[in-house]
PALOTOR-128769 format. One line per field, with one value per residue: residue number from 0; x, y, z of N, C-alpha, C in turn. Coordinates in steps of 0.05 Angstrom, whole numbers. Example, Ala and Ser with C-alpha at 12.3 -4.5 7.8 and 13.67 -1.06 7.14 Angstrom:
REM PALOTOR-128769
nr = (0,1)
neast = (264,257)
nnorth = (-114,-45)
nup = (156,142)
caeast = (246,273)
canorth = (-90,-21)
caup = (156,143)
ceast = (264,258)
cnorth = (-66,1)
cup = (156,157)
REM end
This chain:
REM PALOTOR-128769
nr = (0,1,2,3,4,5,6,7,8,9,10,11,12,13,14,15,16,17,18,19,20,21,22,23,24,25,26,27,28,29,30,31,32,33,34,35,36,37,38,39,40,41,42,43,44,45,46,47,48,49,50,51,52,53,54,55,56,57,58,59,60,61,62,63,64,65,66,67,68,69,70,71,72,73,74,75,76,77,78,79,80,81,82,83,84,85,86,87,88,89,90,91,92,93,94,95,96,97,98,99,100,101,102,103,104,105,106,107,108,109,110,111,112,113,114,115,116,117,118,119,120,121,122,123,124,125,126,127,128,129,130,131,132,133,134,135,136,137,138,139,140,141,142,143,144,145,146,147,148,149,150,151,152,153,154,155,156,157,158,159,160,161,162,163,164,165,166,167,168,169,170,171,172,173,174,175,176,177,178,179,180,181,182,183,184,185,186,187,188,189,190,191,192,193,194,195,196,197,198,199,200,201,202,203,204,205,206,207,208,209,210,211,212,213,214,215,216,217,218,219,220,221,222,223,224,225,226,227,228,229,230,231,232,233,234,235,236,237,238,239,240,241,242,243,244,245,246,247,248,249,250,251,252,253,254,255,256,257,258,259,260,261,262,263,264,265,266,267,268,269,270,271,272,273,274,275,276,277,278,279,280,281,282,283,284,285,286,287,288,289,290,291,292,293,294,295,296,297,298,299,300,301,302,303,304,305,306,307,308,309,310,311,312,313,314,315,316,317,318,319,320,321,322,323,324,325,326,327,328,329,330,331,332,333,334,335,336,337,338,339,340,341,342,343,344,345,346,347,348,349,350,351,352,353,354,355,356,357,358,359,360,361,362,363,364,365,366,367,368,369,370,371,372,373,374,375,376,377,378,379,380,381,382,383,384,385,386,387,388,389,390,391,392,393,394,395,396,397,398,399,400,401,402,403,404)
neast = (-659,-666,-626,-610,-615,-579,-530,-529,-529,-480,-442,-447,-435,-384,-363,-359,-323,-318,-318,-287,-291,-249,-236,-232,-202,-202,-161,-162,-119,-70,-17,-16,25,29,36,-3,-20,-64,-85,-48,-79,-122,-113,-135,-185,-234,-239,-209,-221,-236,-186,-126,-128,-106,-108,-131,-183,-195,-239,-278,-329,-338,-356,-323,-297,-300,-314,-362,-365,-361,-367,-422,-429,-372,-310,-334,-333,-348,-383,-374,-418,-427,-483,-514,-482,-485,-453,-464,-465,-462,-461,-408,-422,-474,-475,-454,-491,-536,-519,-492,-465,-454,-419,-376,-368,-397,-372,-352,-396,-436,-413,-400,-435,-424,-373,-315,-267,-222,-179,-126,-88,-49,-19,26,62,91,101,52,15,33,-11,-69,-109,-170,-189,-236,-270,-265,-280,-330,-356,-368,-400,-369,-326,-265,-194,-146,-90,-47,17,45,97,97,146,132,108,138,179,202,216,191,182,201,215,209,182,149,138,99,126,188,217,209,180,135,67,48,81,66,15,22,41,-5,-40,-17,-28,-57,-19,21,78,74,108,108,134,185,184,182,204,236,233,270,238,228,221,181,175,142,96,62,5,-27,-90,-90,-36,9,30,67,58,109,132,131,92,37,10,-46,-77,-137,-184,-254,-263,-261,-238,-199,-152,-114,-55,-8,8,34,62,112,107,60,-3,-44,-112,-150,-195,-184,-159,-191,-223,-261,-269,-320,-374,-385,-339,-300,-245,-226,-170,-146,-174,-160,-107,-121,-138,-94,-56,-13,30,43,60,105,139,199,217,198,211,224,172,131,154,148,175,169,142,145,94,101,148,197,226,194,147,167,178,130,112,100,103,88,76,64,48,26,12,10,-37,-101,-144,-144,-107,-57,-30,24,25,60,62,97,135,96,72,21,-24,-58,-91,-105,-145,-165,-203,-251,-227,-205,-168,-113,-80,-12,29,41,2,-54,-98,-152,-190,-246,-238,-202,-135,-100,-47,-57,-25,-36,-92,-153,-198,-257,-252,-258,-226,-187,-161,-177,-207,-257,-260,-300,-311,-325,-301,-247,-234,-245,-208,-167,-155,-99,-71,-8,5,46,116,161,146,126,66,42,5,-31,-67,-120,-145,-203,-216,-190,-163,-162,-114,-71,-21,32,97)
nnorth = (297,227,179,133,155,195,165,133,177,202,163,160,213,214,175,123,130,151,212,223,253,279,238,246,222,221,203,184,166,181,220,267,261,299,296,290,326,361,419,462,484,454,402,390,406,378,383,375,330,296,278,286,292,241,204,189,164,119,109,85,46,33,48,88,63,98,101,133,185,190,217,231,187,182,163,142,147,203,213,258,297,336,384,419,461,463,428,366,317,249,184,138,82,80,90,39,5,15,12,-33,-92,-59,-25,-43,-92,-153,-204,-190,-167,-207,-244,-214,-174,-121,-67,-93,-77,-23,32,72,130,125,166,182,216,188,114,65,27,-45,-83,-124,-147,-184,-245,-273,-312,-294,-238,-244,-256,-211,-186,-167,-163,-199,-175,-171,-131,-90,-53,3,47,112,150,202,221,218,258,263,217,215,200,148,106,50,-19,-62,-131,-187,-240,-258,-317,-375,-347,-355,-373,-362,-323,-280,-278,-261,-207,-185,-190,-154,-105,-60,-41,-3,-1,-54,-82,-115,-112,-128,-180,-182,-165,-111,-78,-36,12,25,72,67,11,-47,-85,-143,-160,-205,-223,-237,-227,-196,-130,-67,-12,31,101,121,155,120,82,43,-11,-54,-100,-89,-70,-49,-70,-85,-95,-68,-90,-71,-31,20,66,108,139,151,131,74,66,15,-4,-5,-52,-92,-84,-110,-154,-205,-183,-221,-243,-210,-198,-244,-270,-311,-312,-269,-286,-329,-300,-292,-313,-362,-390,-357,-310,-325,-340,-358,-334,-287,-236,-253,-276,-236,-183,-138,-119,-79,-100,-106,-99,-123,-129,-80,-49,-50,-27,27,41,49,92,91,63,8,-22,-78,-68,-85,-149,-200,-219,-250,-218,-168,-124,-82,-27,14,66,98,150,172,238,282,238,200,148,89,51,-12,-52,-114,-110,-71,-9,32,100,142,203,216,249,298,318,319,289,239,197,232,268,318,310,320,332,359,409,425,417,438,424,395,413,410,361,341,291,239,182,133,75,43,-28,-39,13,1,-47,-30,7,61,124,161,226,257,323,349,368,352,332,267,231,201,150,111,48,15,-47,-99,-164,-224,-208,-213,-200,-207,-241,-276,-288)
nup = (-363,-372,-341,-373,-425,-421,-414,-464,-501,-487,-501,-556,-568,-553,-592,-575,-535,-465,-430,-367,-302,-249,-191,-126,-65,4,62,127,157,132,108,56,-3,-41,-100,-139,-169,-149,-126,-83,-40,-32,-15,38,33,46,102,165,197,159,138,98,24,-12,-55,-118,-158,-210,-267,-237,-205,-155,-87,-43,23,79,130,178,160,104,39,-2,-58,-57,-84,-131,-200,-241,-305,-358,-398,-448,-466,-506,-496,-442,-384,-360,-309,-293,-261,-278,-258,-264,-321,-336,-314,-351,-404,-405,-440,-483,-469,-438,-457,-475,-457,-406,-380,-381,-345,-295,-291,-282,-280,-262,-239,-213,-217,-183,-161,-108,-59,-15,36,74,95,85,139,154,124,102,44,36,16,-30,-5,50,48,35,77,101,66,20,-31,-52,-53,-95,-119,-155,-162,-198,-212,-231,-271,-281,-237,-193,-177,-126,-73,-25,41,56,13,9,11,52,42,52,96,133,112,155,196,248,254,308,327,293,310,365,357,337,380,413,394,415,449,439,399,358,329,280,228,240,228,176,107,71,8,-37,-76,-143,-194,-255,-249,-220,-167,-156,-119,-87,-56,13,25,65,65,68,38,9,-1,-48,-106,-129,-180,-179,-202,-188,-161,-158,-97,-32,13,71,125,176,205,228,285,295,253,222,267,275,307,295,292,334,310,258,258,259,219,166,190,208,252,295,301,319,362,357,348,322,275,247,232,203,156,128,71,85,60,15,39,67,25,-4,-51,-59,-88,-142,-155,-149,-161,-217,-275,-333,-393,-462,-508,-559,-611,-596,-629,-679,-659,-650,-700,-720,-687,-637,-568,-531,-466,-422,-356,-311,-301,-275,-248,-255,-249,-267,-314,-333,-379,-406,-451,-495,-545,-595,-607,-647,-680,-709,-689,-692,-642,-624,-578,-545,-507,-465,-432,-382,-375,-360,-371,-370,-389,-440,-493,-541,-588,-579,-613,-619,-580,-541,-509,-450,-405,-346,-304,-255,-212,-193,-135,-157,-207,-278,-326,-380,-378,-370,-390,-413,-450,-492,-508,-561,-586,-574,-599,-651,-658,-633,-652,-645,-638,-629,-618,-606,-622,-592,-544,-515,-516,-458,-428,-380,-381,-359,-353,-345,-316,-346,-394,-465,-493,-462,-465,-451,-471)
caeast = (-652,-659,-599,-608,-611,-555,-513,-532,-519,-451,-431,-453,-418,-351,-356,-352,-308,-337,-298,-291,-284,-231,-250,-213,-212,-187,-154,-155,-97,-51,-8,-15,54,25,46,-23,-27,-83,-76,-36,-98,-141,-111,-150,-211,-257,-238,-191,-233,-233,-161,-118,-133,-79,-116,-149,-192,-201,-259,-288,-358,-338,-355,-298,-308,-288,-330,-387,-362,-357,-385,-443,-415,-341,-296,-348,-328,-369,-382,-380,-432,-434,-509,-525,-472,-484,-439,-477,-449,-474,-440,-402,-434,-501,-476,-450,-514,-552,-503,-486,-442,-448,-398,-356,-367,-413,-359,-352,-422,-450,-401,-398,-460,-413,-344,-306,-239,-219,-148,-123,-64,-45,6,29,88,105,94,26,20,30,-40,-79,-131,-184,-193,-263,-284,-265,-291,-361,-367,-381,-414,-356,-309,-238,-182,-123,-82,-19,28,64,109,99,163,124,96,157,202,216,207,176,200,204,211,212,156,153,118,99,137,211,217,215,164,115,39,49,98,50,-7,30,41,-33,-46,-1,-34,-61,4,44,88,72,136,102,152,207,188,181,229,230,245,269,219,242,201,176,173,115,91,37,-1,-50,-104,-75,-5,14,45,65,68,127,122,130,65,32,-12,-57,-103,-146,-208,-271,-268,-245,-236,-172,-148,-89,-41,13,-2,47,78,119,104,30,-18,-68,-136,-151,-217,-175,-145,-217,-240,-263,-277,-348,-380,-384,-312,-283,-235,-212,-140,-141,-190,-141,-85,-136,-140,-70,-43,9,52,47,72,131,152,228,221,180,225,218,144,117,163,142,187,155,145,135,75,113,178,199,235,175,128,179,177,99,107,93,115,66,88,50,62,15,6,10,-63,-122,-169,-140,-85,-50,-6,35,26,77,58,120,125,87,63,-8,-23,-88,-81,-128,-144,-190,-223,-252,-211,-198,-143,-105,-59,11,50,36,-25,-62,-124,-158,-216,-261,-232,-176,-125,-79,-38,-55,-1,-49,-123,-172,-218,-283,-246,-258,-205,-186,-139,-186,-231,-264,-259,-317,-299,-325,-284,-219,-230,-242,-180,-169,-134,-86,-50,6,9,78,139,181,139,114,39,42,-19,-36,-94,-129,-167,-213,-205,-188,-158,-151,-90,-52,-13,56,115)
canorth = (274,204,166,117,173,206,146,130,201,204,143,169,236,207,153,98,135,170,229,221,278,267,228,251,206,225,177,201,157,185,247,268,266,321,295,279,351,377,446,457,490,434,374,388,418,364,388,361,305,273,275,297,276,229,185,197,139,120,86,69,42,25,68,84,55,115,105,146,213,183,233,218,184,184,138,139,163,213,215,286,304,369,380,443,485,459,409,349,293,225,165,113,61,81,83,10,-8,22,2,-61,-102,-41,-8,-62,-115,-176,-220,-179,-159,-234,-260,-199,-154,-98,-64,-109,-64,3,38,97,140,136,187,187,223,165,91,56,4,-69,-91,-142,-150,-209,-264,-273,-323,-281,-214,-248,-256,-181,-174,-152,-180,-200,-152,-168,-107,-87,-24,14,74,126,166,230,226,210,272,253,189,214,194,120,93,20,-30,-88,-148,-213,-247,-271,-345,-386,-337,-377,-360,-355,-299,-257,-273,-244,-181,-177,-187,-130,-83,-34,-34,11,-13,-86,-92,-135,-111,-142,-205,-175,-156,-89,-77,-10,19,37,87,50,-19,-50,-106,-158,-164,-220,-224,-252,-222,-174,-110,-38,5,55,128,131,156,91,72,17,-23,-71,-114,-72,-75,-31,-87,-86,-94,-60,-106,-57,-14,45,71,129,154,152,104,63,56,-10,-9,-15,-82,-109,-78,-135,-181,-205,-175,-241,-255,-192,-205,-273,-265,-336,-306,-249,-302,-342,-281,-293,-335,-362,-396,-333,-291,-335,-345,-344,-324,-263,-221,-268,-280,-213,-160,-134,-102,-75,-118,-93,-119,-134,-119,-51,-33,-47,-8,53,50,57,115,88,39,0,-43,-86,-58,-101,-172,-224,-223,-251,-199,-140,-115,-51,-22,40,72,122,157,192,265,285,214,194,120,79,27,-34,-71,-132,-108,-43,0,62,110,165,216,224,265,307,328,316,281,215,197,261,283,328,297,336,329,386,412,434,412,448,404,402,422,383,361,324,274,213,171,105,67,18,-52,-37,27,-10,-66,-20,21,87,141,181,243,270,349,362,360,346,316,244,224,177,145,88,40,-5,-69,-116,-190,-244,-195,-233,-190,-215,-268,-268,-308)
caup = (-381,-352,-342,-396,-448,-415,-422,-495,-515,-478,-514,-582,-571,-551,-611,-562,-512,-448,-415,-339,-285,-231,-166,-101,-41,29,82,153,171,116,99,27,-13,-59,-124,-151,-181,-139,-117,-54,-24,-35,-2,63,27,55,133,181,205,138,131,68,2,-22,-72,-144,-170,-241,-278,-212,-201,-128,-71,-18,49,93,157,177,145,74,26,-21,-85,-53,-100,-159,-223,-261,-337,-367,-420,-460,-479,-516,-480,-414,-376,-341,-298,-279,-250,-292,-250,-279,-349,-341,-317,-373,-429,-407,-454,-506,-459,-425,-477,-467,-440,-376,-371,-376,-321,-275,-289,-271,-284,-233,-229,-217,-211,-171,-152,-81,-59,13,42,90,91,100,155,141,121,84,33,41,-10,-37,18,75,42,29,105,108,42,0,-51,-47,-65,-108,-131,-166,-162,-217,-199,-255,-266,-281,-212,-172,-173,-101,-64,1,67,60,-12,11,16,65,33,65,121,129,114,178,213,254,262,336,327,283,331,389,350,335,410,425,373,429,472,425,372,358,315,259,210,253,214,146,90,52,-19,-48,-97,-169,-211,-274,-243,-199,-154,-154,-91,-84,-29,36,27,79,51,78,13,14,0,-81,-115,-138,-196,-169,-213,-167,-162,-149,-74,-16,41,82,153,185,223,245,304,296,232,218,292,277,319,281,308,335,294,232,256,257,194,146,206,217,280,314,304,329,386,352,333,302,252,235,224,181,133,113,54,98,39,0,59,71,1,-5,-74,-61,-109,-168,-158,-143,-178,-245,-295,-353,-418,-490,-519,-585,-618,-590,-657,-695,-648,-654,-729,-723,-676,-607,-553,-510,-452,-396,-333,-289,-315,-259,-237,-273,-240,-280,-323,-345,-401,-409,-478,-506,-570,-595,-614,-678,-686,-707,-686,-685,-627,-620,-559,-547,-484,-457,-411,-373,-381,-347,-384,-353,-402,-466,-502,-569,-590,-579,-623,-622,-553,-535,-489,-444,-382,-327,-285,-228,-213,-167,-129,-169,-233,-298,-338,-403,-376,-363,-407,-414,-476,-493,-521,-590,-597,-567,-621,-678,-659,-624,-665,-624,-651,-614,-628,-595,-637,-573,-519,-519,-498,-442,-417,-368,-387,-337,-360,-328,-317,-370,-420,-487,-506,-441,-471,-449,-479)
ceast = (-650,-634,-593,-602,-586,-527,-511,-519,-488,-435,-425,-435,-391,-344,-347,-331,-320,-310,-310,-280,-266,-248,-232,-223,-190,-180,-147,-129,-68,-45,0,18,53,35,24,-34,-52,-72,-70,-58,-118,-139,-129,-179,-235,-260,-221,-195,-233,-203,-153,-124,-109,-88,-133,-158,-201,-220,-271,-319,-357,-334,-334,-313,-292,-300,-351,-388,-358,-376,-404,-424,-384,-329,-311,-341,-350,-365,-388,-392,-437,-459,-519,-509,-472,-468,-460,-460,-468,-454,-433,-414,-459,-499,-466,-473,-536,-541,-496,-462,-436,-424,-373,-353,-381,-397,-357,-379,-437,-437,-403,-422,-449,-384,-327,-277,-243,-188,-150,-91,-63,-17,6,60,107,93,68,30,15,-1,-44,-103,-146,-187,-227,-282,-285,-282,-321,-373,-380,-392,-400,-338,-281,-221,-155,-115,-55,-12,46,74,114,121,152,112,112,183,217,204,193,194,210,197,215,186,162,131,126,115,167,206,222,197,145,85,34,62,79,25,-3,32,13,-45,-40,-7,-42,-38,27,53,88,92,132,123,180,210,180,205,217,244,247,254,233,220,204,178,145,117,66,28,-29,-67,-88,-49,-6,33,43,78,83,115,124,98,60,8,-22,-80,-110,-176,-228,-279,-253,-239,-207,-173,-118,-76,-18,2,8,67,82,111,69,14,-42,-88,-143,-179,-209,-164,-169,-232,-236,-268,-307,-354,-376,-358,-290,-271,-218,-190,-135,-153,-174,-118,-97,-133,-116,-66,-15,34,60,63,100,149,181,236,201,189,214,187,127,126,154,155,171,161,132,115,80,138,179,208,211,150,142,174,147,92,95,107,93,77,66,64,50,3,6,-17,-84,-147,-165,-113,-82,-27,0,36,42,72,81,114,117,75,31,-12,-54,-79,-109,-122,-170,-210,-225,-231,-215,-170,-136,-79,-34,31,41,8,-26,-90,-127,-188,-228,-255,-205,-162,-100,-71,-37,-32,-11,-82,-134,-190,-245,-277,-246,-237,-212,-164,-145,-210,-232,-269,-276,-301,-302,-303,-254,-215,-227,-215,-184,-145,-129,-65,-38,16,32,97,162,172,124,88,48,17,-20,-68,-99,-151,-180,-202,-205,-182,-147,-125,-66,-41,21,78,127)
cnorth = (249,192,148,132,186,187,137,157,209,187,154,193,232,185,132,106,155,186,229,246,262,262,227,235,215,198,192,191,164,214,246,272,290,320,284,301,365,402,448,467,472,406,368,404,404,367,366,335,285,266,288,279,266,205,196,169,143,97,72,68,32,49,64,80,71,124,126,175,210,201,215,213,180,155,134,157,176,215,244,286,329,363,408,466,484,434,392,328,274,203,143,86,60,75,53,-3,-4,8,-23,-72,-87,-26,-24,-86,-143,-199,-217,-177,-189,-245,-242,-181,-125,-90,-70,-100,-33,8,66,103,138,145,194,195,203,140,83,33,-25,-77,-112,-137,-178,-222,-262,-286,-307,-252,-220,-254,-231,-167,-162,-174,-181,-178,-158,-141,-109,-58,-21,40,94,145,195,239,223,227,269,229,188,204,166,103,63,8,-56,-105,-174,-218,-262,-299,-356,-373,-357,-357,-349,-329,-274,-255,-257,-215,-172,-174,-163,-104,-58,-29,-20,2,-42,-96,-114,-134,-122,-169,-203,-169,-134,-92,-45,-9,31,46,69,17,-23,-76,-116,-165,-175,-218,-242,-245,-196,-154,-83,-22,29,79,140,133,130,89,45,7,-46,-82,-92,-78,-54,-42,-88,-85,-88,-76,-96,-34,16,46,98,150,159,124,99,55,28,-24,-19,-44,-101,-104,-105,-158,-186,-197,-195,-254,-232,-195,-235,-270,-289,-328,-288,-269,-319,-326,-287,-317,-340,-369,-370,-315,-298,-345,-338,-335,-300,-244,-230,-269,-256,-187,-159,-109,-102,-92,-108,-114,-135,-125,-89,-35,-31,-27,21,61,57,80,114,66,33,-25,-51,-76,-73,-128,-198,-234,-228,-235,-174,-138,-90,-47,9,44,94,130,179,216,264,261,209,162,108,47,15,-46,-89,-127,-78,-37,30,74,133,179,222,242,272,314,322,310,252,209,226,277,298,317,314,326,355,383,416,432,423,428,413,411,400,382,340,305,244,208,140,96,42,-5,-47,-16,16,-30,-54,-5,52,102,164,197,260,301,361,351,350,328,290,246,201,175,119,78,15,-23,-87,-141,-203,-227,-212,-229,-201,-243,-265,-292,-321)
cup = (-363,-360,-366,-425,-444,-427,-453,-510,-512,-497,-543,-585,-568,-575,-599,-539,-494,-432,-384,-327,-262,-203,-143,-77,-17,45,109,167,155,114,71,18,-31,-85,-143,-169,-171,-124,-87,-33,-16,-22,24,58,42,88,144,190,184,131,103,45,-11,-41,-94,-155,-194,-250,-252,-211,-170,-108,-49,7,71,122,152,163,116,61,8,-46,-81,-68,-126,-178,-239,-288,-340,-392,-427,-476,-478,-501,-452,-409,-356,-334,-285,-275,-271,-281,-265,-308,-354,-338,-335,-400,-428,-423,-479,-496,-453,-440,-459,-450,-408,-364,-364,-354,-297,-267,-276,-282,-261,-226,-225,-213,-193,-170,-124,-74,-27,18,59,80,100,120,139,151,102,71,34,17,-11,-17,40,70,44,58,114,81,20,-16,-43,-61,-73,-119,-139,-164,-188,-209,-224,-251,-266,-254,-186,-174,-149,-90,-39,21,71,32,-13,19,31,51,43,91,116,130,140,200,222,258,288,341,317,305,353,380,347,366,423,410,391,450,459,403,372,341,296,238,216,237,185,131,71,31,-26,-76,-119,-190,-238,-275,-227,-192,-157,-126,-89,-59,-9,42,43,66,66,55,26,1,-34,-87,-133,-155,-188,-181,-193,-175,-150,-117,-59,13,46,111,157,209,238,257,304,269,229,240,294,286,301,299,309,317,264,230,251,232,178,163,213,246,303,320,314,360,381,339,317,276,236,220,199,154,115,95,65,77,23,17,61,50,-1,-31,-82,-90,-137,-173,-159,-157,-208,-257,-321,-379,-443,-498,-546,-587,-612,-614,-677,-687,-656,-682,-732,-705,-647,-592,-530,-493,-430,-374,-307,-304,-300,-247,-260,-270,-257,-295,-331,-361,-398,-439,-485,-537,-577,-611,-644,-689,-691,-712,-683,-666,-620,-597,-560,-525,-478,-435,-404,-376,-367,-363,-358,-363,-429,-470,-533,-571,-589,-586,-625,-598,-550,-508,-476,-412,-361,-308,-256,-232,-190,-159,-137,-198,-253,-315,-366,-402,-371,-379,-403,-442,-480,-508,-550,-598,-594,-591,-646,-680,-653,-640,-644,-641,-629,-628,-621,-616,-618,-548,-525,-506,-486,-427,-403,-371,-368,-348,-340,-329,-343,-397,-440,-496,-488,-446,-471,-455,-453)
REM end
């Protein structure tokens, strides 16, 4: 069956909601934290050279950039279609290309001609290196898009904090460009000590952070839900983290070939005022914000909160449906979602939260909701008498519902 027919039939079968299959991504420079529900035997199923699987990507039409060993369609979310007792899969990217505004809404399709965001879990036992994501101008020099991102730390996936649940963000006020340039020049000489010039913040489950392009950050070891613009551009500025040496090639990742070796170019990638902001906590930290009166929502059987809301490139909500409740939730825009807790139904689909997933196994915990279905309202039934349904919902840019008082 051709992709256009598969896409139309899938959207019709789900009454405007597509079922997605898990998308696992390894990182060669990370040690998995083992909290994303993958079977213990499967974290290194792709082989030692690929590294451990420490990420699961959601609603992704963005391929992972993992070097020459990157697998075919790595990072791309598959749609699952049940066809006469047989299960077929095709890429969400192809569904968006075929269905266009019918799936993601004409507002996003007309402007971006794509689904311009994705989300992920990243789950590392230790901290990541101090690194940066390029803005649109810098990323365009290597044919990519800039990458703002945000973090939320789901309580359901953080029964332990890992080795270092603190995140370095930005640089201490008063730091000079010459000091950071010296750190970068020393990248290949062992520990370049760049975090000597930064500040770390303790990470708290149930809260999050906003990370615009150009801002140095060294994420801590909490398991993290991370909505972001559809890009995988980055450069590592820290040479040694958690006793692991970072390859020099990752320092120059994102640099045009004709500028490799130019340390001033690396400094120019940084948004300097953002990095030395004396009010980083006030400007970047995000505590959840109820979308309306919490008492009114509880009376209706649910609670919904904004969890990522400081970027104009994406937004995210946490929806809780109370035990035994049946609710209809309306949103102005298309979104992807991932189950965090509980079980029940959503539209025509079963929804459930698996405790353990084998690599390649299908699940009923991830879906993509079309704009039309979101606006009409999605009926969710919590079949448990004791356990809430909790799901995280990731939206594209310009969400009309994101109006904070």
